[in-house]
SENUMAR-312409 format. One record per atom (N, C-alpha, C): x, y, z; residue number from 1; atom name. Coordinates in Angstrom, 1 decimal, m for minus. Each point is the difference from the previous one (the first is absolute). Example, Ala and Ser with C-alpha at 12.3 -4.5 7.8 and 13.67 -1.06 7.14 Angstrom:
% residues 2
[tivex [13.2,m5.7,7.8],1,'N']
[tivex [m0.9,1.2,0.0],1,'CA']
[tivex [0.9,1.2,0.0],1,'C']
[tivex [m0.4,1.1,m0.7],2,'N']
[tivex [0.9,1.1,0.0],2,'CA']
[tivex [m0.8,1.1,0.8],2,'C']
***
This chain:
% residues 93
[tivex [77.8,34.4,36.8],1,'N']
[tivex [1.4,m0.1,m0.5],1,'CA']
[tivex [0.9,m0.1,1.3],1,'C']
[tivex [1.0,m0.8,m0.2],2,'N']
[tivex [1.0,m0.1,1.1],2,'CA']
[tivex [1.4,0.5,m0.4],2,'C']
[tivex [0.7,0.5,0.9],3,'N']
[tivex [1.4,0.5,m0.3],3,'CA']
[tivex [0.9,m0.8,1.0],3,'C']
[tivex [1.0,m0.6,m0.6],4,'N']
[tivex [1.0,m0.7,0.8],4,'CA']
[tivex [1.3,0.9,0.0],4,'C']
[tivex [0.5,0.3,1.1],5,'N']
[tivex [1.2,0.8,0.2],5,'CA']
[tivex [1.1,m1.0,0.5],5,'C']
[tivex [1.0,m0.1,m0.8],6,'N']
[tivex [1.1,m0.9,0.4],6,'CA']
[tivex [1.1,0.9,0.7],6,'C']
[tivex [0.2,m0.2,1.3],7,'N']
[tivex [1.0,0.8,0.7],7,'CA']
[tivex [1.4,m0.4,m0.4],7,'C']
[tivex [0.9,0.8,0.3],8,'N']
[tivex [1.4,m0.2,m0.3],8,'CA']
[tivex [0.3,m1.4,0.6],8,'C']
[tivex [0.7,m0.8,m0.8],9,'N']
[tivex [0.3,m1.4,0.4],9,'CA']
[tivex [m0.5,m1.0,m1.1],9,'C']
[tivex [m1.1,0.4,m0.7],10,'N']
[tivex [m0.4,m0.7,m1.1],10,'CA']
[tivex [m1.0,m1.1,0.2],10,'C']
[tivex [m0.6,m0.5,m1.1],11,'N']
[tivex [m0.9,m1.1,0.1],11,'CA']
[tivex [0.7,m1.3,0.5],11,'C']
[tivex [m0.7,m0.7,0.8],12,'N']
[tivex [0.6,m1.2,0.5],12,'CA']
[tivex [0.7,0.2,1.3],12,'C']
[tivex [0.4,1.2,0.3],13,'N']
[tivex [0.8,0.3,1.2],13,'CA']
[tivex [m0.9,0.8,1.0],13,'C']
[tivex [m0.8,0.8,m0.5],14,'N']
[tivex [m0.8,0.9,0.8],14,'CA']
[tivex [m1.5,m0.2,m0.5],14,'C']
[tivex [m0.9,m0.1,0.9],15,'N']
[tivex [m1.4,m0.2,m0.4],15,'CA']
[tivex [m0.5,1.3,m0.6],15,'C']
[tivex [m0.7,0.0,m1.1],16,'N']
[tivex [m0.6,1.2,m0.6],16,'CA']
[tivex [m1.1,0.6,0.9],16,'C']
[tivex [m0.1,1.3,m0.1],17,'N']
[tivex [m1.1,0.7,0.7],17,'CA']
[tivex [m1.2,0.1,m1.0],17,'C']
[tivex [m1.1,m0.5,0.3],18,'N']
[tivex [m1.1,0.0,m0.9],18,'CA']
[tivex [m1.1,0.9,0.5],18,'C']
[tivex [m0.4,0.9,m0.8],19,'N']
[tivex [m1.1,1.0,0.3],19,'CA']
[tivex [m1.0,0.1,m1.0],19,'C']
[tivex [m1.3,0.1,0.4],20,'N']
[tivex [m1.1,0.3,m0.9],20,'CA']
[tivex [0.1,1.5,m0.3],20,'C']
[tivex [m0.2,0.3,m1.3],21,'N']
[tivex [0.1,1.4,m0.4],21,'CA']
[tivex [m0.9,0.3,m1.2],21,'C']
[tivex [m0.5,1.3,m0.1],22,'N']
[tivex [m0.8,0.4,m1.1],22,'CA']
[tivex [0.9,0.8,m1.0],22,'C']
[tivex [1.1,0.6,0.6],23,'N']
[tivex [0.9,0.8,m0.8],23,'CA']
[tivex [1.4,m0.3,0.5],23,'C']
[tivex [1.0,0.0,m1.0],24,'N']
[tivex [1.4,m0.2,0.3],24,'CA']
[tivex [0.8,0.9,m0.8],24,'C']
[tivex [0.9,0.8,0.6],25,'N']
[tivex [0.9,0.9,m0.7],25,'CA']
[tivex [1.4,m0.5,0.4],25,'C']
[tivex [0.8,m0.2,m1.0],26,'N']
[tivex [1.4,m0.3,0.2],26,'CA']
[tivex [0.8,1.3,m0.3],26,'C']
[tivex [0.9,0.3,0.9],27,'N']
[tivex [0.8,1.3,m0.1],27,'CA']
[tivex [1.5,m0.3,0.0],27,'C']
[tivex [0.7,0.8,m0.7],28,'N']
[tivex [1.5,m0.1,0.0],28,'CA']
[tivex [0.5,0.6,1.2],28,'C']
[tivex [1.3,0.0,0.2],29,'N']
[tivex [0.7,0.4,1.2],29,'CA']
[tivex [m0.2,1.5,0.2],29,'C']
[tivex [m0.4,0.8,m1.0],30,'N']
[tivex [m0.3,1.4,0.1],30,'CA']
[tivex [m1.4,0.3,0.3],30,'C']
[tivex [m0.9,m1.0,0.1],31,'N']
[tivex [m1.4,0.2,0.2],31,'CA']
[tivex [m0.9,0.2,m1.2],31,'C']
[tivex [0.6,m0.2,m1.2],32,'N']
[tivex [m0.8,0.1,m1.2],32,'CA']
[tivex [m0.8,m1.2,m0.3],32,'C']
[tivex [m1.2,0.1,m0.3],33,'N']
[tivex [m0.8,m1.1,m0.4],33,'CA']
[tivex [0.5,m0.6,m1.3],33,'C']
[tivex [0.3,m1.3,0.0],34,'N']
[tivex [0.5,m0.7,m1.2],34,'CA']
[tivex [m0.9,m1.1,m0.5],34,'C']
[tivex [m1.0,m0.4,0.8],35,'N']
[tivex [m0.9,m1.0,m0.4],35,'CA']
[tivex [m1.3,0.1,0.9],35,'C']
[tivex [m1.1,m0.2,m0.6],36,'N']
[tivex [m1.3,0.0,0.8],36,'CA']
[tivex [m0.9,m1.1,m0.4],36,'C']
[tivex [m0.7,m0.6,0.9],37,'N']
[tivex [m1.0,m1.0,m0.3],37,'CA']
[tivex [m1.2,0.4,0.9],37,'C']
[tivex [m1.2,m0.2,m0.6],38,'N']
[tivex [m1.2,0.3,0.8],38,'CA']
[tivex [m1.2,m0.8,m0.5],38,'C']
[tivex [m0.9,m0.3,1.0],39,'N']
[tivex [m1.3,m0.6,m0.4],39,'CA']
[tivex [m0.9,1.0,m0.5],39,'C']
[tivex [m0.8,m0.4,m1.0],40,'N']
[tivex [m1.0,1.0,m0.5],40,'CA']
[tivex [m1.2,m0.8,m0.6],40,'C']
[tivex [m1.2,0.7,m0.1],41,'N']
[tivex [m1.1,m0.6,m0.6],41,'CA']
[tivex [m0.8,m0.9,0.9],41,'C']
[tivex [m1.2,m0.4,m0.5],42,'N']
[tivex [m0.9,m0.9,0.7],42,'CA']
[tivex [0.6,m1.4,0.1],42,'C']
[tivex [0.8,m0.4,m1.0],43,'N']
[tivex [0.6,m1.3,0.0],43,'CA']
[tivex [1.4,m0.1,0.7],43,'C']
[tivex [0.4,1.1,0.5],44,'N']
[tivex [1.2,0.1,0.8],44,'CA']
[tivex [1.2,m0.4,m0.9],44,'C']
[tivex [0.1,0.6,m1.2],45,'N']
[tivex [1.1,m0.2,m0.9],45,'CA']
[tivex [1.2,0.7,0.6],45,'C']
[tivex [1.2,m0.4,m0.5],46,'N']
[tivex [1.2,0.6,0.5],46,'CA']
[tivex [0.7,0.8,m1.1],46,'C']
[tivex [0.2,1.3,0.2],47,'N']
[tivex [0.7,0.9,m0.9],47,'CA']
[tivex [1.4,0.1,0.5],47,'C']
[tivex [1.0,m0.2,m0.9],48,'N']
[tivex [1.4,0.0,0.3],48,'CA']
[tivex [0.7,0.9,m1.0],48,'C']
[tivex [0.8,0.9,0.4],49,'N']
[tivex [0.8,0.9,m0.9],49,'CA']
[tivex [1.4,0.3,0.7],49,'C']
[tivex [1.0,0.0,m0.9],50,'N']
[tivex [1.3,0.4,0.5],50,'CA']
[tivex [0.4,1.4,m0.7],50,'C']
[tivex [1.0,0.6,0.6],51,'N']
[tivex [0.3,1.4,m0.3],51,'CA']
[tivex [0.2,0.3,m1.5],51,'C']
[tivex [0.5,m0.9,m0.8],52,'N']
[tivex [0.2,0.2,m1.4],52,'CA']
[tivex [m1.2,m0.4,m0.9],52,'C']
[tivex [m1.1,m0.4,0.6],53,'N']
[tivex [m1.3,m0.3,m0.7],53,'CA']
[tivex [m0.7,1.3,m0.4],53,'C']
[tivex [m0.6,0.1,m1.2],54,'N']
[tivex [m0.6,1.2,m0.4],54,'CA']
[tivex [m1.2,0.4,0.9],54,'C']
[tivex [m0.7,m0.9,0.6],55,'N']
[tivex [m1.1,0.3,0.9],55,'CA']
[tivex [0.3,0.1,1.5],55,'C']
[tivex [1.3,0.0,0.3],56,'N']
[tivex [0.5,0.0,1.4],56,'CA']
[tivex [m0.7,1.2,0.8],56,'C']
[tivex [0.1,1.2,m0.5],57,'N']
[tivex [m0.6,1.1,0.7],57,'CA']
[tivex [m1.5,m0.1,0.2],57,'C']
[tivex [m0.7,m0.6,m1.0],58,'N']
[tivex [m1.4,m0.2,0.1],58,'CA']
[tivex [m0.3,m1.0,1.1],58,'C']
[tivex [0.7,m1.1,0.1],59,'N']
[tivex [m0.2,m1.0,1.0],59,'CA']
[tivex [0.3,0.6,1.4],59,'C']
[tivex [1.1,0.8,0.1],60,'N']
[tivex [0.3,0.7,1.3],60,'CA']
[tivex [m1.2,0.9,0.4],60,'C']
[tivex [m0.5,0.8,m0.9],61,'N']
[tivex [m1.0,0.9,0.3],61,'CA']
[tivex [m1.3,m0.7,0.4],61,'C']
[tivex [m0.3,m1.1,m0.7],62,'N']
[tivex [m1.2,m0.8,0.3],62,'CA']
[tivex [0.1,m0.7,1.4],62,'C']
[tivex [1.3,m0.2,0.4],63,'N']
[tivex [0.2,m0.5,1.4],63,'CA']
[tivex [0.0,1.1,1.0],63,'C']
[tivex [m0.2,1.2,m0.4],64,'N']
[tivex [0.0,1.2,0.9],64,'CA']
[tivex [1.4,0.5,0.4],64,'C']
[tivex [1.0,m0.4,m0.8],65,'N']
[tivex [1.3,0.5,0.2],65,'CA']
[tivex [0.3,1.2,m0.9],65,'C']
[tivex [0.2,1.1,0.6],66,'N']
[tivex [0.2,1.2,m0.8],66,'CA']
[tivex [1.4,0.5,0.0],66,'C']
[tivex [0.8,m0.6,m0.9],67,'N']
[tivex [1.4,0.4,0.0],67,'CA']
[tivex [0.5,m0.2,m1.5],67,'C']
[tivex [1.0,0.7,m0.4],68,'N']
[tivex [0.6,m0.1,m1.3],68,'CA']
[tivex [1.2,m0.9,0.1],68,'C']
[tivex [0.2,m0.9,m1.0],69,'N']
[tivex [1.1,m0.9,m0.1],69,'CA']
[tivex [0.6,0.2,m1.3],69,'C']
[tivex [1.3,0.3,m0.1],70,'N']
[tivex [0.7,0.2,m1.2],70,'CA']
[tivex [1.0,m1.1,m0.2],70,'C']
[tivex [0.0,m0.7,m1.1],71,'N']
[tivex [0.9,m1.1,m0.3],71,'CA']
[tivex [1.1,0.5,m0.9],71,'C']
[tivex [1.2,m0.1,0.5],72,'N']
[tivex [1.2,0.5,m0.8],72,'CA']
[tivex [0.8,m1.3,m0.4],72,'C']
[tivex [0.3,m0.1,m1.2],73,'N']
[tivex [0.8,m1.1,m0.5],73,'CA']
[tivex [1.5,0.2,0.4],73,'C']
[tivex [0.5,1.2,m0.3],74,'N']
[tivex [1.4,0.3,0.3],74,'CA']
[tivex [0.1,1.4,0.6],74,'C']
[tivex [0.8,0.1,1.1],75,'N']
[tivex [0.2,1.3,0.6],75,'CA']
[tivex [1.3,0.6,m0.5],75,'C']
[tivex [m0.1,1.2,m0.6],76,'N']
[tivex [1.1,0.6,m0.6],76,'CA']
[tivex [0.4,1.2,0.9],76,'C']
[tivex [1.1,0.0,0.6],77,'N']
[tivex [0.5,1.1,0.8],77,'CA']
[tivex [0.8,1.0,m0.8],77,'C']
[tivex [0.1,1.3,0.4],78,'N']
[tivex [0.9,0.9,m0.7],78,'CA']
[tivex [1.4,m0.4,0.2],78,'C']
[tivex [0.9,0.4,m0.9],79,'N']
[tivex [1.4,m0.3,0.3],79,'CA']
[tivex [0.6,0.8,1.2],79,'C']
[tivex [1.0,m0.5,0.6],80,'N']
[tivex [0.6,0.8,1.1],80,'CA']
[tivex [0.6,1.3,m0.4],80,'C']
[tivex [0.1,0.9,0.9],81,'N']
[tivex [0.5,1.4,m0.4],81,'CA']
[tivex [1.5,m0.2,m0.4],81,'C']
[tivex [0.5,1.0,m0.8],82,'N']
[tivex [1.4,0.0,m0.4],82,'CA']
[tivex [0.9,0.0,1.2],82,'C']
[tivex [1.0,m0.9,m0.1],83,'N']
[tivex [1.0,m0.1,1.1],83,'CA']
[tivex [m0.4,m1.0,1.1],83,'C']
[tivex [m1.2,m0.6,m0.1],84,'N']
[tivex [m0.4,m1.0,1.0],84,'CA']
[tivex [0.9,m1.2,m0.2],84,'C']
[tivex [0.2,m0.7,1.1],85,'N']
[tivex [0.8,m1.2,0.0],85,'CA']
[tivex [m0.9,m1.2,0.2],85,'C']
[tivex [0.0,m1.0,m0.8],86,'N']
[tivex [m0.8,m1.2,0.1],86,'CA']
[tivex [0.7,m0.9,1.0],86,'C']
[tivex [m0.8,m0.3,1.1],87,'N']
[tivex [0.6,m0.9,1.0],87,'CA']
[tivex [m0.6,m1.4,m0.1],87,'C']
[tivex [m1.1,m0.2,m0.7],88,'N']
[tivex [m0.6,m1.3,m0.3],88,'CA']
[tivex [m0.8,0.1,m1.2],88,'C']
[tivex [m0.2,m1.1,m0.7],89,'N']
[tivex [m0.8,0.1,m1.2],89,'CA']
[tivex [m1.1,m1.1,0.1],89,'C']
[tivex [m1.1,0.2,m0.8],90,'N']
[tivex [m1.1,m1.0,0.1],90,'CA']
[tivex [0.5,m1.3,m0.6],90,'C']
[tivex [m0.6,m1.1,0.5],91,'N']
[tivex [0.4,m1.3,m0.6],91,'CA']
[tivex [m0.8,m0.2,m1.3],91,'C']
[tivex [0.6,m0.6,m0.9],92,'N']
[tivex [m0.7,m0.3,m1.3],92,'CA']
[tivex [m0.7,m1.4,0.2],92,'C']
[tivex [m1.3,0.1,m0.6],93,'N']
[tivex [m0.9,m1.2,m0.1],93,'CA']
[tivex [0.0,m0.8,1.2],93,'C']
***
């Protein structure tokens, strides 16, 4: 399996970095695993799973990655305390 990393600058402007790999983990900016791909079996099949797939944790564990990933659809924060002044609000959509 090969992985191509496209550096900042984009396809056509910067040559991709191509690496041979048996496992690939893509992480978000906080270091959480969000996607995993790995070679497995005698025929070197490729298992791929993303964070919201039901088998994501199983694929991570089979790849030897022991960490929990929690997928949250919406983050709900508590309301501000009484008397707080709103200086900025979240953008809609």
